[in-house]
N, C-alpha and C positions, 0 to 999 in steps of 0.2 A: 406808759403812764399808769401809776398805781391809783387806787381809789382816793387816797388822800390828796394827791395832786389834782385829780379831777374835781373833788369837792371844793377845793380852794377857789375854783372858777366861779362858784356860786356864793362865796362869802361876800358880804357887803364891802365894796370898794377894794376888793382884792382880785377882781377879775378884769380882763382887758377893757371892758366897757365901763367899769366903775359902777356897776349896778348894785343896788341894795335889794332887800327882799321885796319891797313894794314895787320896784322896777321890774323884777321878774314876774310878779303877779300881773302887772299891767301888760307885759309882753305876752304872757300866756293868754290873757283875755283877748288881746288884739289878734293873736294867732288863731284863736277859735272863731272870731268874727270873720277873718279872712277865709278860713277853711269853710265856714258856713256859706259865704258868698260864692266861693268857687264850686262847692258841691251842690248848691241848690239847683243850679241849672242842669246838672248832669245826673245826679244820684237819684232823684225822685222819678224821672221818666224811666230810668233803668230798672228801678224797683217795681214800677208798675208793669213793665214788660215781662219781668221775671215772674211776678205774682200771677200774671195771666196764664202762665204755664205751670200749674201746681205740681205736676210730676217732676219737672225739672227743678223746681224750687225745693221740693222735698229731697231730691237726690243731692242737691248742693248743701242743704242744711245737714244731711247725714254725713257727708264727706268732710265738710269744713272743720268741725271740731276735731275729727280724727287726724286730718292732715296738719292742722295747726299744732296739735300735741306731738305728732311725729317729728315735726321740725325742731322741737325743743330737746330731742333725744341727746344731742351732743353734750348739753349741760345738765339735763334732767333725764337720766336713763329710765329704763323700766323700773317701776317702783319696787323697792325691796320690802317684802312683808316683815313686820316687826312686832306686832301686838297679837294677842291671842285671837282676836276677831279675824284678822287677816288669815292666820293659819287655819282656823276652824272653817272659814269659807273656802279656802283652797282645798282642804280635805274633802269638803262637800262636793266641789267641782270635780275633783279627781275621782271620787266615788261614782258620781253620775257618768263620768267619762268611761268608766269601766262597766257601764250599763247595769248598775245596781244601786239600791237605795241605802244599803248598809253593808258593813264588812264583818266577817267573822271575828269574834273576840280573839285577841292574841294570847297565847299561853304565858307570855312574860309581860303582860300588860301593865304590871305595877311600875315598870321602868318608863312607861310612855304616858303616864297620867299627866294631863295638862288641862288648862282652863278651856271651857266651852266644848269639850270633846268627851263623849261617853266611851267607856271601855267595856262595860257590861250592861245589858245582855249582848249588845252588839257594839262593835267599834264604829263610831259615826260622829259626825258633827251634830250639834244640838239645833242647828238653824234650819228653817224651812227651805225648800228647794229652789225658790225663785232666782236668787242671786247665783246659786250653784249652777243653774242651767246655762247662764251666759258664760261663766268661767269654764264650764265643760265644753261649750261651743268653741271658745277661744283655744282650748287645749287640743280639741280634736281637729279643728280646721287649720290652726297656725302653730300648734305645739307651744302655745303661749297663753295662759289663762287671761293675762292682762288685755289681750286682743279682744276678748269678749267684753271686758269693761268698756273699752273704747267704742265698740260697736253699740253697746247699750246707751252710751252717752250720745252718739250720733243719732240713734233712733229716737231718743227723747227730744232732741232739738227738732228733728223732722216732724215728729208727731205733735209738738207744740204748735207748729204752723197749721197742721191738719185740724187740730182742736180749735184753734182761734178762728179758722175760716167759718166755723159754725156760729161765731159770735160777732165778728167784725168783718168789714170788707177785706178782700184778699190782700191789698197792699199793706194794710195794717197787720194782718196776720203774718205776712212775710217779715215785717219789722219786728213782730214779737218773736218769730223764729230766730232772727239774727240776735235779738237781745238774749234769747236762751243760749245761743252759742257763746256769747261773751260772758254770761254769768255762770253757766254750768258746764262750760267746755274745757279748754286745755288747762286753765289755771285753777279749776275747782277741785275740791277734795274728792268728789265723786269720780273724777277721771284719774285720780292718783293714789287710790288705795283699793282694797279688795272687799270692803264692807258693802259697797253698793249704795244705792240711792236712786240711780237712774231707772232701774227696773220698776220700782214703785212709782216713779214719776211717769213712766210709760203707761202703767196701769191707769193712773189718773187721767192722762191724756185721752185714752180710749173711752173711759167712762164719761168724762165731761165734754168730750167731742161728740159722742154718739147720742147723748140725751137730747140736746137741742135739735139735732137732726130728726130724731124720732118725734119730737113735738110738732115739727113742721110736716113731716111726711113719713108714714110707717113703712120702712124698708127693712127687709130681712137682714141685709148686710150690716146695717147699723145696730140692729138688735143683737146680732152675733158679736159685734165688736164690744157692745156694752157688757154682755156676759163674759166675754174673754178678758176684758179689762178688770172686771170684778174678780174673776178667777185668778188672774195674775197677781192681784193684790193679796188674795188669800194665800198664795204660794210664796209671797215675799214678806208681808207684814200681817200675820194672822189677826192680832188684836186690832190694828188700825183698819183691817177690812170690816170690822164691826162698825167703826166710825164712818167708813165709806158707805156702808149699807144704810146708816141713819141719814146720810146725805141723799142717797138715791131714792129711798122710799117715798118722800113727799113729792119728788119730781116725776113719779110714774103715773100720777093721776091723769095727765092728758094722753098717755100712751095706751094704745090698744092692748087688750089683754093677750091677744095672740102674739104680739111682739114681746110682751113680758115673758110669756112662756118660752119663746125662742131664746131670749137672753138667759133664762134660767137653765135651759138645756146646754147653752154654750159654756156656762160656768160649771156644769156638772163634772167635766174631766178634771178640773182643779180640785174639786171635793174628793173625787176618787183617788187622785194622786196624793192628797194630804193623808187620807185614811191609809193608803198603801205605805207611805213613809212611816206613819205612826206605828203600823203593825211591824214593818221590817226592822225598825230601830228599837222600839220599846216592847214589842210583843202585844200591844193593846191598840185597837183601832182608834180609841178616843183619847189616848195619852200622847200629847205632843212631846217630842224629844226634849225641848227645853223644860217642860214640866217634870220629866224624869230627872233631868240635871238638877233642878231646884230641890228635889227630894234627896238625891244622892249627895250633892256637893253644896247645897245651900245657895247656889247661884244659877240663873240670874236673880236679881232682887225681886221681891214681891211688890205688888201695888201699895200705894201709900195707905190705903184703908185696910190692908192686911197686916198681920204680924210678920216679923222677920222670919225667913225660912231657917230651918235647922238642918244641918248636914247630917246624913246618916251613914257616912263612911269616912275613914281616915283621910285627912287632907295633907298633901305635901306642902312645902314651904310656899310655893307660888300660888297654889289653890287657896291656902289659908289666908294669904295676904289679900288676894282678890275678894275672898269672902268677908274679911274684916272691913275692907274698903266699901263694899256694897252695904254692909250693915250700918256703917257710919253715915253713908249717904242717905239711906232710908230713915235712920233714926228709930228710937224706941217709943217716942211720944205718939199718942193716938192722933189720927188725922182730925183736924178741926177746920171749919170754914176760914178762919183767919190764916192758918198755915197754908191752906190751898190757895187762897187769893195772893198771899205773899209770894208763893212759888210761881204763880201765874205771872205776876208783875215782874219778877226777876228774869223770866224767860222772854219777855218782850224784845229785849235787845238781840236775841238770837235770830229773830225774823229778818235782821239785817242781811242774813245769808241770801235772801231771795230778792234783794233790791239794791241797786246802786244808789248812792246818796241823792242824786238829783231826782230820782223817781219818787221820793217822799212827797214832792210837790204834786206829782201826778196822782198819788193816792188821795191827797186832799181834794183834787178836782174830780176824783171818782165818786166822792161821797154823794153828790146830788143824784147820781145814777141809781141810788138805792130806792128812789121812788118807783123804779121799774121792778116788777116782781122777779124777773129772771136774775137781775143783778143783786137783789136782796137775797135770793137763794144762794148765789155765789158767795156773798159775804157770810151767810149763815153756815155754809159748808166749812169755811175757814175757821169760824168760831167753834164748830163741832170738833174739828181736829185739835184746835188749841186747848179746849176744855177737856177733851178726852185724854190726850197724851199727858195732861197735867197730873193725872192720877199715877204716873210712873215717876219714881224718884230721879231718874236720869233723863236727859234730853239731848238729842242730836238731831240735826236738820233732816236726816233721812227718815226719822220717825214720821214726819209729815210730808214726805216727798210726793205722796199722791196728790197733794194740793199744789204742786209746783206750777202747773199750767194755769191754775186759778190766780196765783200771784202775778204771773206774766200778763194774764188778762186784766187784772186790776191796773197794772202799769200802762198797758196799751189803751184801755178805755179812758184812763185819766188823761193821757197824752192827746187823745182825740178831742177831749173836751177843752183842753188848753188851746190847741190849734195854733196856727200862724207861726210867726217867727219865734215866739217863746217856746213852743213845742219843739221846733227844729233845734234850737240852742240846747235845750235839755237833752235831746237825743244825741246831739254832738258831744256834750259833756260825757255822756256814757261811753260813746265810742272813743273819746280821748282817753278816758281812764283805762279802758281795756287796752288800747293801742300802746299807751305808755308802759304799762306793766308787762305786757307781752313782749315789747321791744327790750325791756330790761332783761327778761329771762332768755330771750333769743340771742342777744348780743353781749350780755354781761359776762362776768366771771365770778369766782367765789367771793372775792373781795367786794365786788359791787353788790352781790346778793346779801352779804352780811351787813353792809352799810345801809342798804335800802330796806332790808327786811322788816325792821320795826315800823316802817311807815306804810307797809302794804297790808291793808286790813282785809280779812276774810278770804283772801286767796290761800290756797294750800297746794304746794307742789314740791316734790322731793328734790333735794340736791345734796351732794356730798355723801360722806360715809361716817356720820358722827358716832355710830356705835361699833364701827369696825367690822360689820358683817361682810361687806364685799371683800375685804382683805382676807377674812377667814375662808370665804368661799373660794377665792383664788388659790389659796394655799392647799385646800383640799382637792381642788380640781387638778393641781399639779402632781398630786400623788395618785399613782395608778391603783386599780383594783377597787374592791368594795370596802366600805369603811363603817366602823362603829364609833360614834362620838359620844362620850360621857360628858354631861353638862354639870358643872359644879358651881352652884350659886353661892354668893357670899351672904352672910346674915343680913346685910343691908340691901339686898337685891330689890329693885323696883319692878313694876309690872311691865316688863319687856320680855316676851317669850322667846326661848331658844329651843325648847324641846318641841319638835314638830316633825311629823312623818306623813308619808303618802298613804293612800288607801291600802295598797299592798305592801306592808312594811317589809316582809322578808324578801320580796323581789326588788326592793329599792337598792340602788348603789350605795346610798348613804342612810344610815339609821342613827337618829338622835335619841339619847336615853338619859334619864336622870342618874346622877351619881348617888348610889345608895350605900356606898362603903365597899371596901375591898372584898369582903366575904360574899355579899350579894352580887357585886359586879362580876365576880368570878363565874357565877352561874350564867349570866348573860353572855360572857365571853365564851363560855363553853358552848352555848346555844349557837353563837355566831363565830365558831372557831376558825372559819376561813376568811375573816375580815381583819383588816388593819385597824388597830384600836387607837383612839385619840382621846385626850382630855382637854376640855375647854373651860376656862374660867372667864365668863363673859363680863363680870363686874370689874375686872382689871381694865385699866385704860392705857394702851389698847388691850382688847381681849387677848388672853394668853392661850395659844393652841399648841399642844405638844404631843408627840407620840407617847402612848402609855405602855411601858414595858410590862412583861409578865410579873 
């Protein structure tokens, strides 16, 4: 049965039952009510028993998103990196896996110029090491960087439960952990690319879980976790770590100064590692790699209250296109309160990333909790992240990932206030949404994915090979020996990166290089004279890959 035959069963009066749209809606509502009645007697006691065993609950929440994503591998294989961010983070992970913070500059580096990667004074990614650490862990333990991504997502879900136990009863904390699995697990973009998000979320869990514990009882372990969480945020999102510090500072007044000192010492290794990376990559302790990239290439974009960056070295086609795109996004106009507020309002819809639609009702019921100082502080932290990140012209959910557990807390606290059957039905709607879309991806095929894709909001999971990358990789894999692949972009090429290399370029089986013309290419061919040479034109559909003769 193809997808069109399947969809005919849902057309009004064209299915065996003669159902119309309203009939299907009524059937769906009735199914939810029946599921609610059946689950009410067995699910809640089981949750209470599991919540009473926190270590077992954390183990389950760690393994659940990993196992659910692995079950999807037949239809949704290991994500194929495609954009400059993916490759820059993978380079960072590979560099760390070689137990170094930067790589020597390559003598032929002009062929390897690409976005978000420095070539001089050292060959390195421009990003801080936090996400690279999990990619390196996946590479070292499983020979697969993506394994580190999955482990970070599993740890985020487990630590959401740990964090929530400091705020709500254990059974509600477990419900929040399961909600995190549904929202940030197998169908979420944080599980299906290499940019990350979960690592910063882990940092937030540690901070926002340790602070209320320190309010109640000064324990060294919680002080260490507080400092470690803040340090991890520094290693992952340096600018947003300043926002996290603004959240932490007013919350330290009930905490004993000895505990504050222990937390500061626990954060010190992250400071030292940041300084070490700065020195290894840029040659200066206080110059972050992305700051040097902004000076050399004009990217990443500056803050909205700053002037546009100016590139100080020649840009190739891909770099120039990215530079122009960031300049246009930033704009030339001076920042004004009106522009700031307009941008803030436009970004409100992106907070949908952190909530299923039924949970908006829970947020409304959370509002009376603002009379309590601790929940007012929680709301204030979210506001700090929203206002602070609004000074950057771009916005992605991982920018505020440190507040992930706070969003889950809002939803759970609101559900507690709703209570009763209404609360259970809202929770069931969330479960139904996740279950439906997970089943589509588990049991469907390409036709089903294409037909249902426009209706699946805010999920992101890879399928298919729309750019022909997998076919290119298979063809190269079938050819023995070491390879040199020249990449020839068309004048209309979009921002999809193909030039990407490992930390040790010369030792790699496959080297990707820019096509700089026959005369220049001959120099690189002489440098790699023992390699089979290919030319790829990625902007053809499908991409054209052919051997390049002398």
